[in-house]
C-alpha positions as CSV (number, residue, x, y, z in Angstrom):
1,M,-12.9,10.3,3.3
2,T,-13.3,6.9,1.6
3,T,-14.8,6.9,-1.8
4,L,-17.2,4.2,-3.1
5,K,-14.3,2.7,-5.2
6,Q,-12.0,2.6,-2.2
7,A,-14.8,0.9,-0.1
8,E,-15.3,-1.6,-2.9
9,L,-11.5,-2.4,-2.9
10,L,-11.4,-2.7,0.9
11,A,-14.3,-5.1,0.8
12,Q,-12.2,-7.5,-1.2
13,F,-10.2,-8.0,2.0
14,D,-13.1,-8.2,4.5
15,Q,-13.3,-12.0,4.5
16,P,-10.8,-14.2,6.5
17,W,-9.5,-15.5,3.2
18,R,-8.8,-14.0,-0.2
19,D,-7.8,-16.2,-3.1
20,G,-6.7,-18.9,-0.8
21,T,-4.6,-16.7,1.4
22,P,-5.5,-15.7,5.0
23,V,-6.3,-12.0,5.5
24,F,-5.2,-10.9,9.0
25,A,-6.0,-7.5,10.7
26,C,-2.6,-6.3,9.9
27,C,-3.2,-7.1,6.2
28,R,-6.5,-5.1,6.2
29,K,-4.8,-2.1,7.8
30,T,-1.9,-2.2,5.3
31,I,-4.3,-2.5,2.4
32,E,-6.5,0.3,3.7
33,A,-3.5,2.6,4.1
34,A,-2.4,1.9,0.6
35,I,-5.9,2.4,-0.9
36,N,-6.4,5.6,1.0
37,T,-2.9,7.0,0.2
38,V,-2.4,6.4,-3.5
39,D,-4.2,7.8,-6.5
40,L,-5.8,4.5,-7.5
41,E,-6.5,5.5,-11.1
42,A,-3.0,6.7,-11.7
43,V,-1.4,3.6,-10.0
44,A,-3.7,1.2,-11.9
45,C,-2.2,2.5,-15.2
46,L,1.4,1.9,-14.2
47,P,3.3,-1.3,-15.2
48,V,2.8,-4.0,-12.6
49,S,6.3,-3.7,-11.0
50,E,5.7,0.1,-10.5
51,R,2.2,-0.6,-9.1
52,V,3.7,-3.0,-6.5
53,Q,6.3,-0.4,-5.5
54,A,3.8,2.4,-5.3
55,L,1.6,0.3,-3.0
56,R,4.5,-0.9,-0.9
57,A,5.8,2.6,-0.5
58,T,2.7,3.4,1.6
59,A,3.7,0.9,4.4
60,D,6.5,0.9,6.9
61,P,9.3,-1.2,5.4
62,K,10.0,-2.7,8.8
63,H,6.4,-3.8,9.0
64,L,6.7,-5.4,5.6
65,D,9.9,-7.2,6.6
66,G,8.1,-9.1,9.3
67,H,4.7,-9.4,7.6
68,R,5.0,-11.4,4.4
69,C,1.2,-11.7,4.5
70,C,0.9,-8.0,4.0
71,V,3.5,-8.0,1.2
72,G,1.5,-10.7,-0.6
73,H,-1.8,-8.9,-0.4
74,L,-0.2,-5.6,-1.6
75,A,1.2,-7.6,-4.6
76,D,-2.3,-9.2,-5.2
77,L,-3.9,-5.7,-5.1
78,A,-1.2,-4.4,-7.6
79,F,-2.0,-7.2,-10.0
80,D,-5.8,-6.9,-9.6
81,L,-6.0,-3.1,-9.5
82,P,-6.4,-2.4,-13.3
83,S,-9.4,-4.7,-13.5
84,M,-10.9,-3.3,-10.3
85,V,-10.5,0.4,-11.1
86,E,-10.5,0.2,-14.9
87,P,-9.3,3.8,-15.6
88,C,-7.3,2.7,-18.6
89,H,-6.5,-0.3,-20.7
90,V,-3.3,-1.9,-19.4
């Protein structure tokens, strides 16, 4: 079940471009899987490198090897997550 916060985060990737970077269907699926898999509030409070790793851990490494677009959007989400979820002051 998708919560309101998850839906808001997914909506960030609804457009064909996000922050000057194209968002493909594979990117949306990868982001959706990450958002629906992790505890967003807990991950948002981690240091940025750990946030990136936590989000990347939700995707198939072989997929990420061939889809740099998805890797980039997961990193973008990791950087933006604290301001989007706001569970703590990072």
